[in-house]
N, C-alpha and C positions, 0 to 999 in steps of 0.2 A: 714743093717738096724739099725736104732738108734734112740731113742725116748728121747725128753727133756720134763720132765714133771716140771711144777712150781706150787708151793702152796704159798699162804700168811700164815705165822705161826708167831701168835703173830702180831707184827707190821711187821715183818720182810719177805722178798721176799726169797724163797728157790726154789732150783732145785734138782731134785732127782739125785743121781749118785750112781756108785756101783764101788766098790774097786776091781780091777781086780785079780783074782786069780792065773792065770795062764801067762806066757809068749805069746806073746809079752807084755809088760809092766806090768808084774806082780807087784802088790803093789801099781798101780797108780789108780787115779780116772778116771771113763769115765763114759758116758751115756749107760744106758742099751739098750743092742741091741746085733745083733748076723746075722747068716745065715738064708736066706730065703729056706723055703722046695720048691721042685720042683714043688709040687702041691698045694701050699699054698699062699691063695690071700695076696695081699701086708698090709693092713690094719690088717689081723688076724694076721700075723707073727709080727708086732710091738706089739700088744697085747699079743701075747705068750711070747715074749722075756722078757716084761716087767713084766709080771707075774712070769716066772721061775726065773729071776734073783732078783726080789726085794719081791715076794709076793702081789703085787698090781693089782687088776684087775682094769681095765679101762673100765668105764662104756660109755663116750662121745667119739665120733669117734675123734681120732687125726686128726691134720690139717697135710698136705703135706707141708714140707719147702722147699725140695730141694734136688738135688743129688750131693754127694761129692764122686768124683773117681780120684783124681790126683794121677798119677803114683807114688810109695812109700808111700803113705799113710799107708799102712800096710805091715810090713815087711815081712809077711807070702805069699805076691805075691799080684796080682792085684786084688782089692776089692773095688766095689761100694757100696756106701750105700745111701739108700733111707731114707732121714731123716725127721721124723714127730716132731711134738710138742703138747702138750697140756695143759690145765690149769685146777688144780684139786681143788674143793670145801673143800671135807669132806676128811682130811687125815686121814688115818688110823694108829693106834698105833703099829700095828704088822709087821713092814717092817723087812725082814731079807735077808740078801745076801744068794743066792743059786745060783747053775749050776756053771756058770763061774764067780762068784762073792763072793768074801770071804764077804763082808760087803755091806750094802745098807743105806744110809744116807741122811736127806733133808741138804744140804749146802747153805750156802749164795754164790750167784754165784760172789760176788766180791772176795771171798777167792778161787775161782776155778781156779789155775793156773798150768801150766804145765800138763795137762791132757794128757790121752794115744790117740794116733794116731793123727787126727786131731780135736779133739774134743774141741779144744779153739775156732778155726773158727767156729765150728757148735754152741757152746754156744752164741757167737757173734750173729751170724743170729738169733738165737731163741730167744734173748733177744730183738733184732730190732723186730721180729713179736709180742713178748708180749707187747713191748711199743705201737706199732702202734694198736694193738688190744685191748689195755685198753683206749686208748684214743678215739678209735671208739665205744666202750661200751661192746659189747658181751663178750670177754675175760676176761674183768675186773669183769663182773658180775658173770662169772665162778668161780671167786677167792673168791669174797664176799658170806657170808652167804645168804640165799634166803631173809631174811630181814635184812637190814642195816640201820645203821644211818651214818650221814652226817659225823661224825668223823671217822667211819669205811673207808668211801669213801677217806677221806683225807689221812689215812694211807696206803691205797693201793695205791695213786697215789704219794705218798712219797716215798714208797719203791721200786715201778716200775721205776720213773723217777730220784731221787737224784739229779734233777736238776730242775730249774723252768720249768713249764707246761703252755701250750697255754691257759689254762683255769682253773678257780677256781673249785674245788671239787663240791661247789654248783651249779656252771654252767653246770658242767659234768652232774649230776643228774638231774637237769632240763631238758637238751638236751635228755637225755634216756627216761624222762618221756613223752617228746614231741614226740619221736621216739616209743614210746610204749613199751619199753624194762622194765620199771619199773613203778610201780604206788605208790602214797604216802599211806603210811600204817596207819592206824588208831589208831596204838600204840604211837602216839605222832607226834610233829613236828619234820621236819628234818630226818624223817625214812622213808624207801621205801621199796618195796617188788618187787622181780623180777616177770615177767609175763610168761617168759619163763619157760618150766620145767627143 
């Protein structure tokens, strides 16, 4: 079980990674994850592993991304991973590597190379999920403050896409308003408030 957690820190996209303490792949970056207990619900296991290895308590339910189970992905033996992802609005300051992690850090996904296991492939899938989710709206809103300005929407879309996007940030905000996901804020022009909890 592995979990990809994304946050917008400053104007940059970051992904939460742990540095593995033990072999296999000791010293390499990986997603927080581990083994599912025999009587444990899958989502509870994803939350537990994230908390044990980074100290982060996840409040929003993670999204299921897929199953990674190619033979040889783990040199210890056949291991199948149920991969999840989430977007985090409020980034805690107290991350710390624990359990199987010697370190936990928010890294630029562009700098995440030569990851442990098949986590390079997982990162590619998770980034695709994030890009599509930001374009659709709700996942992008999970990365922004509850009240945000057009400038923050522009920064989010630039950080996520790093390429030209299909619509401007102003059009994106207008579409979210039409869909009832945001409402104009009374704190000024080009400011919005999310309507979802």
